[in-house]
mmCIF file of the N, C-alpha and C atoms, coordinates in Angstrom:
data_MODEL
# 
_entry.id   MODEL 
# 
loop_
_atom_site.group_PDB 
_atom_site.id 
_atom_site.type_symbol 
_atom_site.label_atom_id 
_atom_site.label_alt_id 
_atom_site.label_comp_id 
_atom_site.label_asym_id 
_atom_site.label_entity_id 
_atom_site.label_seq_id 
_atom_site.pdbx_PDB_ins_code 
_atom_site.Cartn_x 
_atom_site.Cartn_y 
_atom_site.Cartn_z 
_atom_site.occupancy 
_atom_site.B_iso_or_equiv 
_atom_site.pdbx_formal_charge 
_atom_site.auth_seq_id 
_atom_site.auth_comp_id 
_atom_site.auth_asym_id 
_atom_site.auth_atom_id 
_atom_site.pdbx_PDB_model_num 
ATOM 1   N N  . UNK A 1 1  ? -41.734 18.980 -29.812 1.00 0.00 ? 1  UNK A N  1 
ATOM 2   C CA . UNK A 1 1  ? -40.581 19.711 -30.302 1.00 0.00 ? 1  UNK A CA 1 
ATOM 3   C C  . UNK A 1 1  ? -40.735 21.215 -30.106 1.00 0.00 ? 1  UNK A C  1 
ATOM 4   N N  . UNK A 1 2  ? -41.926 21.722 -30.334 1.00 0.00 ? 2  UNK A N  1 
ATOM 5   C CA . UNK A 1 2  ? -42.132 23.154 -30.238 1.00 0.00 ? 2  UNK A CA 1 
ATOM 6   C C  . UNK A 1 2  ? -41.820 23.663 -28.841 1.00 0.00 ? 2  UNK A C  1 
ATOM 7   N N  . UNK A 1 3  ? -42.159 22.903 -27.831 1.00 0.00 ? 3  UNK A N  1 
ATOM 8   C CA . UNK A 1 3  ? -41.909 23.331 -26.460 1.00 0.00 ? 3  UNK A CA 1 
ATOM 9   C C  . UNK A 1 3  ? -40.418 23.421 -26.166 1.00 0.00 ? 3  UNK A C  1 
ATOM 10  N N  . UNK A 1 4  ? -39.621 22.601 -26.832 1.00 0.00 ? 4  UNK A N  1 
ATOM 11  C CA . UNK A 1 4  ? -38.185 22.604 -26.576 1.00 0.00 ? 4  UNK A CA 1 
ATOM 12  C C  . UNK A 1 4  ? -37.518 23.889 -27.052 1.00 0.00 ? 4  UNK A C  1 
ATOM 13  N N  . UNK A 1 5  ? -37.988 24.454 -28.157 1.00 0.00 ? 5  UNK A N  1 
ATOM 14  C CA . UNK A 1 5  ? -37.311 25.579 -28.775 1.00 0.00 ? 5  UNK A CA 1 
ATOM 15  C C  . UNK A 1 5  ? -38.039 26.909 -28.626 1.00 0.00 ? 5  UNK A C  1 
ATOM 16  N N  . UNK A 1 6  ? -39.209 26.915 -28.049 1.00 0.00 ? 6  UNK A N  1 
ATOM 17  C CA . UNK A 1 6  ? -39.975 28.149 -27.976 1.00 0.00 ? 6  UNK A CA 1 
ATOM 18  C C  . UNK A 1 6  ? -39.548 29.050 -26.818 1.00 0.00 ? 6  UNK A C  1 
ATOM 19  N N  . UNK A 1 7  ? -38.953 28.497 -25.786 1.00 0.00 ? 7  UNK A N  1 
ATOM 20  C CA . UNK A 1 7  ? -38.563 29.304 -24.634 1.00 0.00 ? 7  UNK A CA 1 
ATOM 21  C C  . UNK A 1 7  ? -37.238 30.002 -24.845 1.00 0.00 ? 7  UNK A C  1 
ATOM 22  N N  . UNK A 1 8  ? -37.035 31.083 -24.114 1.00 0.00 ? 8  UNK A N  1 
ATOM 23  C CA . UNK A 1 8  ? -35.762 31.789 -24.199 1.00 0.00 ? 8  UNK A CA 1 
ATOM 24  C C  . UNK A 1 8  ? -34.748 31.115 -23.276 1.00 0.00 ? 8  UNK A C  1 
ATOM 25  N N  . UNK A 1 9  ? -33.492 31.243 -23.611 1.00 0.00 ? 9  UNK A N  1 
ATOM 26  C CA . UNK A 1 9  ? -32.428 30.632 -22.811 1.00 0.00 ? 9  UNK A CA 1 
ATOM 27  C C  . UNK A 1 9  ? -32.186 31.450 -21.551 1.00 0.00 ? 9  UNK A C  1 
ATOM 28  N N  . UNK A 1 10 ? -32.011 30.757 -20.471 1.00 0.00 ? 10 UNK A N  1 
ATOM 29  C CA . UNK A 1 10 ? -31.648 31.442 -19.243 1.00 0.00 ? 10 UNK A CA 1 
ATOM 30  C C  . UNK A 1 10 ? -30.139 31.572 -19.191 1.00 0.00 ? 10 UNK A C  1 
ATOM 31  N N  . UNK A 1 11 ? -29.687 32.613 -18.572 1.00 0.00 ? 11 UNK A N  1 
ATOM 32  C CA . UNK A 1 11 ? -28.270 32.946 -18.565 1.00 0.00 ? 11 UNK A CA 1 
ATOM 33  C C  . UNK A 1 11 ? -27.399 31.817 -18.024 1.00 0.00 ? 11 UNK A C  1 
ATOM 34  N N  . UNK A 1 12 ? -27.872 31.093 -17.026 1.00 0.00 ? 12 UNK A N  1 
ATOM 35  C CA . UNK A 1 12 ? -27.054 30.024 -16.445 1.00 0.00 ? 12 UNK A CA 1 
ATOM 36  C C  . UNK A 1 12 ? -26.960 28.799 -17.352 1.00 0.00 ? 12 UNK A C  1 
ATOM 37  N N  . UNK A 1 13 ? -27.835 28.686 -18.355 1.00 0.00 ? 13 UNK A N  1 
ATOM 38  C CA . UNK A 1 13 ? -27.807 27.542 -19.265 1.00 0.00 ? 13 UNK A CA 1 
ATOM 39  C C  . UNK A 1 13 ? -27.033 27.828 -20.545 1.00 0.00 ? 13 UNK A C  1 
ATOM 40  N N  . UNK A 1 14 ? -26.602 29.061 -20.746 1.00 0.00 ? 14 UNK A N  1 
ATOM 41  C CA . UNK A 1 14 ? -25.883 29.423 -21.960 1.00 0.00 ? 14 UNK A CA 1 
ATOM 42  C C  . UNK A 1 14 ? -24.401 29.134 -21.771 1.00 0.00 ? 14 UNK A C  1 
ATOM 43  N N  . UNK A 1 15 ? -23.845 28.384 -22.705 1.00 0.00 ? 15 UNK A N  1 
ATOM 44  C CA . UNK A 1 15 ? -22.422 28.084 -22.673 1.00 0.00 ? 15 UNK A CA 1 
ATOM 45  C C  . UNK A 1 15 ? -21.664 29.308 -23.187 1.00 0.00 ? 15 UNK A C  1 
ATOM 46  N N  . UNK A 1 16 ? -20.793 29.866 -22.374 1.00 0.00 ? 16 UNK A N  1 
ATOM 47  C CA . UNK A 1 16 ? -20.071 31.087 -22.747 1.00 0.00 ? 16 UNK A CA 1 
ATOM 48  C C  . UNK A 1 16 ? -19.169 30.874 -23.959 1.00 0.00 ? 16 UNK A C  1 
ATOM 49  N N  . UNK A 1 17 ? -18.730 29.646 -24.203 1.00 0.00 ? 17 UNK A N  1 
ATOM 50  C CA . UNK A 1 17 ? -17.871 29.376 -25.353 1.00 0.00 ? 17 UNK A CA 1 
ATOM 51  C C  . UNK A 1 17 ? -18.634 29.443 -26.675 1.00 0.00 ? 17 UNK A C  1 
ATOM 52  N N  . UNK A 1 18 ? -19.956 29.316 -26.629 1.00 0.00 ? 18 UNK A N  1 
ATOM 53  C CA . UNK A 1 18 ? -20.758 29.310 -27.838 1.00 0.00 ? 18 UNK A CA 1 
ATOM 54  C C  . UNK A 1 18 ? -21.335 30.678 -28.192 1.00 0.00 ? 18 UNK A C  1 
ATOM 55  N N  . UNK A 1 19 ? -21.165 31.656 -27.328 1.00 0.00 ? 19 UNK A N  1 
ATOM 56  C CA . UNK A 1 19 ? -21.685 32.996 -27.584 1.00 0.00 ? 19 UNK A CA 1 
ATOM 57  C C  . UNK A 1 19 ? -20.711 33.715 -28.509 1.00 0.00 ? 19 UNK A C  1 
ATOM 58  N N  . UNK A 1 20 ? -21.180 34.179 -29.700 1.00 0.00 ? 20 UNK A N  1 
ATOM 59  C CA . UNK A 1 20 ? -20.269 34.843 -30.638 1.00 0.00 ? 20 UNK A CA 1 
ATOM 60  C C  . UNK A 1 20 ? -19.863 36.222 -30.131 1.00 0.00 ? 20 UNK A C  1 
ATOM 61  N N  . UNK A 1 21 ? -18.679 36.636 -30.538 1.00 0.00 ? 21 UNK A N  1 
ATOM 62  C CA . UNK A 1 21 ? -18.201 37.962 -30.177 1.00 0.00 ? 21 UNK A CA 1 
ATOM 63  C C  . UNK A 1 21 ? -18.929 39.005 -31.013 1.00 0.00 ? 21 UNK A C  1 
ATOM 64  N N  . UNK A 1 22 ? -18.977 40.214 -30.507 1.00 0.00 ? 22 UNK A N  1 
ATOM 65  C CA . UNK A 1 22 ? -19.645 41.296 -31.223 1.00 0.00 ? 22 UNK A CA 1 
ATOM 66  C C  . UNK A 1 22 ? -18.970 41.564 -32.570 1.00 0.00 ? 22 UNK A C  1 
ATOM 67  N N  . UNK A 1 23 ? -17.652 41.407 -32.636 1.00 0.00 ? 23 UNK A N  1 
ATOM 68  C CA . UNK A 1 23 ? -16.926 41.611 -33.894 1.00 0.00 ? 23 UNK A CA 1 
ATOM 69  C C  . UNK A 1 23 ? -17.355 40.606 -34.960 1.00 0.00 ? 23 UNK A C  1 
ATOM 70  N N  . UNK A 1 24 ? -17.599 39.372 -34.547 1.00 0.00 ? 24 UNK A N  1 
ATOM 71  C CA . UNK A 1 24 ? -18.036 38.337 -35.484 1.00 0.00 ? 24 UNK A CA 1 
ATOM 72  C C  . UNK A 1 24 ? -19.403 38.665 -36.056 1.00 0.00 ? 24 UNK A C  1 
ATOM 73  N N  . UNK A 1 25 ? -20.309 39.082 -35.209 1.00 0.00 ? 25 UNK A N  1 
ATOM 74  C CA . UNK A 1 25 ? -21.651 39.443 -35.656 1.00 0.00 ? 25 UNK A CA 1 
ATOM 75  C C  . UNK A 1 25 ? -21.590 40.633 -36.599 1.00 0.00 ? 25 UNK A C  1 
ATOM 76  N N  . UNK A 1 26 ? -20.795 41.643 -36.259 1.00 0.00 ? 26 UNK A N  1 
ATOM 77  C CA . UNK A 1 26 ? -20.659 42.834 -37.107 1.00 0.00 ? 26 UNK A CA 1 
ATOM 78  C C  . UNK A 1 26 ? -20.089 42.453 -38.483 1.00 0.00 ? 26 UNK A C  1 
ATOM 79  N N  . UNK A 1 27 ? -19.079 41.569 -38.513 1.00 0.00 ? 27 UNK A N  1 
ATOM 80  C CA . UNK A 1 27 ? -18.483 41.131 -39.770 1.00 0.00 ? 27 UNK A CA 1 
ATOM 81  C C  . UNK A 1 27 ? -19.517 40.447 -40.660 1.00 0.00 ? 27 UNK A C  1 
ATOM 82  N N  . UNK A 1 28 ? -20.303 39.549 -40.085 1.00 0.00 ? 28 UNK A N  1 
ATOM 83  C CA . UNK A 1 28 ? -21.312 38.830 -40.864 1.00 0.00 ? 28 UNK A CA 1 
ATOM 84  C C  . UNK A 1 28 ? -22.404 39.755 -41.386 1.00 0.00 ? 28 UNK A C  1 
ATOM 85  N N  . UNK A 1 29 ? -22.822 40.714 -40.580 1.00 0.00 ? 29 UNK A N  1 
ATOM 86  C CA . UNK A 1 29 ? -23.836 41.656 -41.032 1.00 0.00 ? 29 UNK A CA 1 
ATOM 87  C C  . UNK A 1 29 ? -23.309 42.550 -42.150 1.00 0.00 ? 29 UNK A C  1 
ATOM 88  N N  . UNK A 1 30 ? -22.081 43.029 -42.011 1.00 0.00 ? 30 UNK A N  1 
ATOM 89  C CA . UNK A 1 30 ? -21.492 43.862 -43.051 1.00 0.00 ? 30 UNK A CA 1 
ATOM 90  C C  . UNK A 1 30 ? -21.296 43.083 -44.344 1.00 0.00 ? 30 UNK A C  1 
ATOM 91  N N  . UNK A 1 31 ? -20.891 41.839 -44.233 1.00 0.00 ? 31 UNK A N  1 
ATOM 92  C CA . UNK A 1 31 ? -20.696 40.998 -45.417 1.00 0.00 ? 31 UNK A CA 1 
ATOM 93  C C  . UNK A 1 31 ? -22.021 40.768 -46.133 1.00 0.00 ? 31 UNK A C  1 
ATOM 94  N N  . UNK A 1 32 ? -23.073 40.488 -45.376 1.00 0.00 ? 32 UNK A N  1 
ATOM 95  C CA . UNK A 1 32 ? -24.368 40.233 -46.007 1.00 0.00 ? 32 UNK A CA 1 
ATOM 96  C C  . UNK A 1 32 ? -24.927 41.487 -46.665 1.00 0.00 ? 32 UNK A C  1 
ATOM 97  N N  . UNK A 1 33 ? -24.612 42.661 -46.135 1.00 0.00 ? 33 UNK A N  1 
ATOM 98  C CA . UNK A 1 33 ? -25.058 43.906 -46.758 1.00 0.00 ? 33 UNK A CA 1 
ATOM 99  C C  . UNK A 1 33 ? -24.310 44.162 -48.059 1.00 0.00 ? 33 UNK A C  1 
ATOM 100 N N  . UNK A 1 34 ? -23.057 43.744 -48.154 1.00 0.00 ? 34 UNK A N  1 
ATOM 101 C CA . UNK A 1 34 ? -22.238 44.009 -49.332 1.00 0.00 ? 34 UNK A CA 1 
ATOM 102 C C  . UNK A 1 34 ? -22.422 42.961 -50.433 1.00 0.00 ? 34 UNK A C  1 
ATOM 103 N N  . UNK A 1 35 ? -23.044 41.838 -50.125 1.00 0.00 ? 35 UNK A N  1 
ATOM 104 C CA . UNK A 1 35 ? -23.212 40.765 -51.099 1.00 0.00 ? 35 UNK A CA 1 
ATOM 105 C C  . UNK A 1 35 ? -24.422 41.040 -51.982 1.00 0.00 ? 35 UNK A C  1 
ATOM 106 N N  . UNK A 1 36 ? -24.226 40.933 -53.291 1.00 0.00 ? 36 UNK A N  1 
ATOM 107 C CA . UNK A 1 36 ? -25.311 41.126 -54.248 1.00 0.00 ? 36 UNK A CA 1 
ATOM 108 C C  . UNK A 1 36 ? -25.370 39.905 -55.161 1.00 0.00 ? 36 UNK A C  1 
ATOM 109 N N  . UNK A 1 37 ? -26.564 39.323 -55.305 1.00 0.00 ? 37 UNK A N  1 
ATOM 110 C CA . UNK A 1 37 ? -26.761 38.164 -56.171 1.00 0.00 ? 37 UNK A CA 1 
ATOM 111 C C  . UNK A 1 37 ? -27.621 38.614 -57.351 1.00 0.00 ? 37 UNK A C  1 
ATOM 112 N N  . UNK A 1 38 ? -27.116 38.388 -58.563 1.00 0.00 ? 38 UNK A N  1 
ATOM 113 C CA . UNK A 1 38 ? -27.797 38.823 -59.783 1.00 0.00 ? 38 UNK A CA 1 
ATOM 114 C C  . UNK A 1 38 ? -28.216 37.590 -60.578 1.00 0.00 ? 38 UNK A C  1 
ATOM 115 N N  . UNK A 1 39 ? -29.494 37.513 -60.901 1.00 0.00 ? 39 UNK A N  1 
ATOM 116 C CA . UNK A 1 39 ? -30.017 36.431 -61.744 1.00 0.00 ? 39 UNK A CA 1 
ATOM 117 C C  . UNK A 1 39 ? -30.048 36.901 -63.185 1.00 0.00 ? 39 UNK A C  1 
ATOM 118 N N  . UNK A 1 40 ? -29.464 36.110 -64.096 1.00 0.00 ? 40 UNK A N  1 
ATOM 119 C CA . UNK A 1 40 ? -29.435 36.461 -65.518 1.00 0.00 ? 40 UNK A CA 1 
ATOM 120 C C  . UNK A 1 40 ? -29.485 35.178 -66.341 1.00 0.00 ? 40 UNK A C  1 
ATOM 121 N N  . UNK A 1 41 ? -30.559 34.993 -67.090 1.00 0.00 ? 41 UNK A N  1 
ATOM 122 C CA . UNK A 1 41 ? -30.723 33.822 -67.952 1.00 0.00 ? 41 UNK A CA 1 
ATOM 123 C C  . UNK A 1 41 ? -30.423 32.502 -67.237 1.00 0.00 ? 41 UNK A C  1 
ATOM 124 N N  . UNK A 1 42 ? -31.100 32.252 -66.139 1.00 0.00 ? 42 UNK A N  1 
ATOM 125 C CA . UNK A 1 42 ? -30.969 31.017 -65.357 1.00 0.00 ? 42 UNK A CA 1 
ATOM 126 C C  . UNK A 1 42 ? -29.579 30.823 -64.744 1.00 0.00 ? 42 UNK A C  1 
ATOM 127 N N  . UNK A 1 43 ? -28.797 31.894 -64.691 1.00 0.00 ? 43 UNK A N  1 
ATOM 128 C CA . UNK A 1 43 ? -27.487 31.846 -64.031 1.00 0.00 ? 43 UNK A CA 1 
ATOM 129 C C  . UNK A 1 43 ? -27.504 32.838 -62.879 1.00 0.00 ? 43 UNK A C  1 
ATOM 130 N N  . UNK A 1 44 ? -26.703 32.556 -61.865 1.00 0.00 ? 44 UNK A N  1 
ATOM 131 C CA . UNK A 1 44 ? -26.598 33.455 -60.727 1.00 0.00 ? 44 UNK A CA 1 
ATOM 132 C C  . UNK A 1 44 ? -25.169 33.948 -60.626 1.00 0.00 ? 44 UNK A C  1 
ATOM 133 N N  . UNK A 1 45 ? -25.039 35.261 -60.457 1.00 0.00 ? 45 UNK A N  1 
ATOM 134 C CA . UNK A 1 45 ? -23.732 35.877 -60.274 1.00 0.00 ? 45 UNK A CA 1 
ATOM 135 C C  . UNK A 1 45 ? -23.699 36.529 -58.901 1.00 0.00 ? 45 UNK A C  1 
ATOM 136 N N  . UNK A 1 46 ? -22.626 36.300 -58.183 1.00 0.00 ? 46 UNK A N  1 
ATOM 137 C CA . UNK A 1 46 ? -22.462 36.910 -56.858 1.00 0.00 ? 46 UNK A CA 1 
ATOM 138 C C  . UNK A 1 46 ? -21.397 37.972 -56.956 1.00 0.00 ? 46 UNK A C  1 
ATOM 139 N N  . UNK A 1 47 ? -21.722 39.149 -56.441 1.00 0.00 ? 47 UNK A N  1 
ATOM 140 C CA . UNK A 1 47 ? -20.766 40.253 -56.455 1.00 0.00 ? 47 UNK A CA 1 
ATOM 141 C C  . UNK A 1 47 ? -20.642 40.806 -55.047 1.00 0.00 ? 47 UNK A C  1 
ATOM 142 N N  . UNK A 1 48 ? -19.427 41.033 -54.625 1.00 0.00 ? 48 UNK A N  1 
ATOM 143 C CA . UNK A 1 48 ? -19.155 41.636 -53.332 1.00 0.00 ? 48 UNK A CA 1 
ATOM 144 C C  . UNK A 1 48 ? -18.902 43.118 -53.542 1.00 0.00 ? 48 UNK A C  1 
ATOM 145 N N  . UNK A 1 49 ? -19.792 43.954 -53.067 1.00 0.00 ? 49 UNK A N  1 
ATOM 146 C CA . UNK A 1 49 ? -19.747 45.385 -53.336 1.00 0.00 ? 49 UNK A CA 1 
ATOM 147 C C  . UNK A 1 49 ? -18.954 46.106 -52.240 1.00 0.00 ? 49 UNK A C  1 
ATOM 148 N N  . UNK A 1 50 ? -17.665 45.962 -52.288 1.00 0.00 ? 50 UNK A N  1 
ATOM 149 C CA . UNK A 1 50 ? -16.782 46.639 -51.322 1.00 0.00 ? 50 UNK A CA 1 
ATOM 150 C C  . UNK A 1 50 ? -15.879 47.584 -52.030 1.00 0.00 ? 50 UNK A C  1 
# 
């Protein structure tokens, strides 16, 4: 199994439909930066800091 996933993908083997757009990546990174999870008495609260 390790040999299957350890190599880098060659450009001709990458399906262009599966490559995310730069806007999608930027949105996910910005969302993860704004998300805050607070632990309080065995409860978790999620806050979006926008």
